[in-house]
C-alpha positions in Angstrom: 34.9 27.3 36.5 32.6 25.5 39.0 32.1 27.5 42.2 29.1 25.9 43.9 27.2 22.7 44.3 23.6 22.8 45.5 21.9 19.7 46.8 18.2 19.2 46.3 17.7 17.6 49.8 15.4 19.2 52.3 17.3 21.5 54.7 16.1 19.6 57.7 17.5 16.3 56.4 20.6 14.5 57.7 22.1 11.8 55.6 24.2 9.2 57.4 26.4 6.6 55.7 27.2 3.8 58.0 29.7 0.9 57.5 29.1 -1.6 60.2 31.7 -4.1 58.9 33.8 -5.2 56.0 32.9 -8.8 55.5 32.1 -9.4 51.9 31.7 -12.5 49.7 33.1 -10.6 46.7 36.6 -9.3 46.1 36.2 -6.8 43.3 39.5 -5.3 42.2 38.2 -1.7 42.1 36.7 -1.8 45.6 37.8 0.8 48.2 40.7 -0.4 50.4 39.3 -1.8 53.7 35.9 -2.6 52.2 36.0 -6.4 51.8 38.9 -7.8 53.9 36.5 -9.3 56.5 38.9 -8.4 59.4 36.4 -6.3 61.4 33.8 -7.9 63.7 30.2 -6.8 63.5 29.4 -4.3 66.3 27.5 -4.7 69.5 24.0 -3.9 68.4 22.7 -2.7 71.7 25.5 -0.1 72.0 25.0 0.9 68.4 21.3 1.5 68.9 21.8 3.4 72.1 24.4 5.7 70.6 22.5 6.3 67.4 19.5 7.3 69.4 21.6 9.9 71.2 23.2 11.2 68.0 19.9 11.6 66.2 18.3 13.3 69.3 21.2 15.7 69.4 20.6 16.6 65.7 16.9 17.0 66.4 17.7 19.7 69.0 19.6 21.6 66.3 16.9 21.5 63.6 17.3 18.2 61.8 14.0 16.3 61.8 14.5 13.8 58.9 17.1 11.1 58.7 18.2 8.9 55.8 20.7 6.1 56.4 22.8 4.5 53.7 24.2 1.2 55.0 27.3 0.0 53.1 29.9 -2.8 53.5 31.3 -5.2 53.0 28.1 -6.9 52.1 25.5 -5.4 54.4 23.1 -8.3 54.3 25.7 -10.6 56.0 25.2 -8.6 59.2 22.7 -10.7 61.2 21.5 -7.7 63.2 20.7 -5.6 60.1 16.9 -6.2 60.3 16.8 -5.2 63.9 19.0 -2.2 63.3 16.8 -1.0 60.5 13.5 -1.6 62.2 14.6 0.3 65.3 15.6 3.4 63.4 12.4 3.3 61.3 10.1 2.8 64.3 11.8 5.3 66.7 13.0 8.0 64.3 11.0 7.5 61.2 14.3 7.1 59.4 14.6 6.2 55.7 16.7 3.1 55.2 18.8 2.6 52.1 21.2 -0.3 51.7 23.9 -1.1 49.2 24.1 -4.8 48.5 25.3 -7.2 45.9 21.9 -9.0 46.3 23.6 -12.4 46.6 21.4 -13.6 49.6 18.8 -16.2 48.7 15.4 -15.0 47.6 13.8 -16.3 50.9 16.0 -13.9 52.9 14.7 -11.0 50.8 11.1 -12.1 51.2 11.6 -12.2 54.9 13.4 -8.9 55.3 12.3 -6.7 52.4 10.1 -4.5 54.6 13.1 -3.4 56.6 14.3 -1.3 53.7 13.0 1.7 51.8 15.6 1.7 49.1 17.7 -1.2 47.9 20.7 -0.3 45.7 22.0 -3.4 44.0 25.6 -3.2 43.0 26.2 -5.4 39.9 29.8 -6.5 39.7 30.8 -8.2 36.4 33.2 -10.6 38.1 30.6 -12.2 40.3 27.1 -11.2 39.4 24.5 -13.9 38.9 22.2 -11.9 36.6 19.2 -14.3 36.8 19.3 -14.1 40.6 19.6 -10.3 40.6 16.6 -10.1 38.4 14.6 -12.4 40.7 15.5 -10.3 43.7 14.9 -7.0 42.0 11.5 -8.1 40.5 10.4 -9.2 44.0 11.4 -5.9 45.6 9.6 -4.0 42.8 6.4 -5.9 43.5 6.9 -5.2 47.2 6.9 -1.5 46.5 10.5 -1.1 47.6 12.5 1.5 45.7 15.0 -0.7 43.8 17.8 0.3 41.5 20.5 -1.8 39.8 23.8 0.1 39.7 26.2 -1.6 37.2 29.8 -0.8 38.1 31.4 0.1 34.8 34.9 -1.3 35.1 37.0 0.6 32.5 39.1 -2.6 31.9 36.0 -4.7 31.2 33.6 -2.1 29.8 31.9 -4.1 27.1 31.2 -6.9 29.5 29.5 -4.4 31.9 27.5 -3.0 29.0 26.4 -6.5 28.2 25.2 -7.0 31.8 23.0 -3.9 31.4 21.4 -5.5 28.4 20.8 -8.8 30.3 19.2 -6.9 33.2 16.7 -5.4 30.7 15.1 -8.9 30.4 13.5 -8.6 33.8 9.7 -9.1 34.2 9.3 -5.7 35.9 10.7 -2.4 34.9 13.1 -0.9 37.6 15.8 1.6 36.8 19.3 0.5 35.6 22.2 2.9 36.2 25.7 2.8 34.7 28.0 3.9 37.5 31.5 5.2 36.8 34.2 3.4 38.7 37.1 5.3 40.3 40.4 3.6 40.9 42.7 5.4 43.4 40.4 8.4 43.2 40.7 8.7 39.4 38.5 8.0 36.5 40.3 5.8 33.9 37.5 5.7 31.4 38.5 6.6 27.8 36.5 9.1 25.7 34.2 6.5 24.3 33.4 5.2 27.7 32.9 8.7 29.1 30.4 9.4 26.3 28.4 6.2 27.3 28.5 7.3 31.0 27.4 10.8 30.3 23.9 9.5 30.6 23.7 7.3 33.7 20.1 6.1 33.4 20.1 3.2 31.0 16.5 2.1 31.6 13.7 4.3 32.8 11.5 2.6 35.4 7.7 2.2 35.1 6.6 5.7 36.0 3.3 4.5 37.7 5.4 2.4 40.0 7.9 5.2 40.6 5.2 7.7 41.6 3.6 5.1 43.9 6.7 4.8 46.0 6.9 6.4 49.5 10.6 7.1 49.1 12.0 8.4 45.9 15.6 9.0 44.9 17.0 12.2 43.5 20.1 11.7 41.5 20.6 15.1 40.0 22.0 18.2 41.7 22.7 21.8 40.7 26.1 23.3 40.1 27.1 26.9 39.4 29.5 26.8 36.4 30.9 30.0 35.0 28.3 31.9 36.9 25.4 29.8 35.5 23.2 27.4 37.5 23.2 24.1 35.7 21.5 20.7 36.5 24.0 17.9 36.5 24.4 14.2 37.3 26.8 13.0 40.0 28.8 11.1 37.3 29.6 14.4 35.6 31.8 15.6 38.4 33.8 12.4 38.4 34.2 12.2 34.7 35.4 15.8 34.4 37.9 15.3 37.3 36.2 18.2 39.2 36.1 16.3 42.6 38.6 18.6 44.1 37.1 20.9 46.7 40.0 21.8 49.0 39.3 25.1 50.7 35.6 25.0 49.9 32.9 25.6 52.5 31.1 22.2 52.8 28.0 21.1 54.6 29.9 17.9 55.8 28.8 17.3 59.4 25.7 19.5 58.9 23.9 17.6 56.2 26.0 14.4 55.9 28.1 12.3 58.2 30.0 9.0 57.6 30.6 6.4 60.2 33.4 4.0 59.6 33.8 0.3 60.6 35.9 1.4 63.5 33.1 3.8 64.7 34.8 7.0 63.7 32.4 9.8 62.8 33.9 11.9 60.1 34.0 12.6 56.4 34.9 9.8 53.9 38.6 10.9 54.1 38.3 11.0 57.9 38.3 14.8 57.9 37.4 16.2 61.3 33.9 17.6 61.5 32.0 19.8 64.0 35.1 22.0 64.0 36.5 19.8 66.8 40.1 18.7 67.2 39.1 15.0 67.7 36.8 12.4 66.2 33.7 11.2 68.0 33.2 7.4 67.9 30.0 5.5 67.6 31.4 2.7 69.7 32.4 5.0 72.6 30.8 3.5 75.7 30.3 7.0 77.1 29.2 8.7 73.9 25.9 9.8 75.4 27.8 12.0 77.8 30.4 13.2 75.3 28.5 13.9 72.1 27.0 17.4 72.1 28.7 19.4 69.4 27.7 22.6 67.7 26.7 21.4 64.3 27.8 23.5 61.3 29.7 23.3 58.0 33.4 22.9 57.7 36.2 23.9 55.3 37.4 21.0 53.2 41.0 20.0 53.5 41.0 17.0 51.2 42.9 17.0 47.9 40.4 14.7 46.2 36.8 13.8 47.1 36.3 10.1 46.5 32.8 9.7 48.0 29.8 10.1 45.7 27.6 11.0 48.7 29.9 13.8 49.8 30.3 15.2 46.3 26.5 15.8 46.4 26.7 17.8 49.6 26.0 21.5 49.2 29.4 23.4 49.0 30.9 26.5 47.6 34.2 28.4 47.1 34.3 31.2 49.7 34.1 34.6 47.9 37.5 35.6 49.3 39.1 32.5 47.6 37.7 33.2 44.1 
C-alpha cells in the first residue's frame, strides 16, 4: 500500500504550470482535450506580467523564494510574447523557465531565443516529428548550455514506431538525455505488459555527465514514496503504470508547492480543484487581481478520483492517519 509521496524539491520552491493558449500545429490523438484546438487567443502580455508579479510577491511574503515555471500548450513557441514573458520573470524574480515544445520552429528562432529558457523539454510525437530537425535543435541547445531533454511519447498503439524514434535520436552529434514517456488516454495507461516492462526504465540514453554537471539548472525526475511502510525511490512513470494515481482524500501540497494556470486564467489544480481552501477560483486575467489575491497558502485535501497530471503526481502528499 502506498501512503505517502515525498518530493525532492526545496521547501521554498513554488512550481507553476502555465498554459497561455491552445494553438498547436500538431493534432496528436492522445493529447489532452482542450490542448490543441486553437480556439483561445493569446493573453494580454501586460496584464499577465502585472498579475504574475503580484502572485509571486504574495508567495514571497509567505516563505516561497524560488519559482520554476513550466510553460505548456498548445505549442508554446507560437506565442509571440513568450520571449518577453520569460525574460521578465527571469530578470525580476530570478525564475527558472522550462518550456514544453515540439521543437518545430526553425533553427534560427531557437538561435535567437534559446537564452530565454533554462530547460527545454522536447515532446517527440511519432505522427509528426521531423527527427533530423529535432536533433539539430537539441544539439544547438546542448552546445548553448541549455538543459535539454527529448521526451518520446510512447503511444501504446504505435509502440514499435516510438521505439524506433528513440533509436534515431541516438544518432545526434551531442549526448543529451532521451526519455520514454508513458501516454495516458482518458486518464488510463493502456500499455501491455511488454510495453510496461520497456517503460519501467524511463531514461533511454544517459547524457554526457560533464555537460550535465555544468548546467545551472538540473532536473530531478525521481521521487520518494512510502510503500508498505518502506521509503522507496521511484520514477514518475511507476505511479502511472501501476494505476496508483488515485489520491482522493489525501492531504496534498497543491496550492502550496504547485499551481496550474489554465488558458482561461483559472488558478487551480489540473482537474480545476479549488485551492487555498477558498470557495472560488482566482483568475490570472482578472483586471483587479492585485486587490483580490491575498490568500492564506496551505495544502488541500484532494477530491479528484484520478490524478492525470505528471507534475501534480510528484507533489508531496500523504494519506491522513485517520484515513488509514
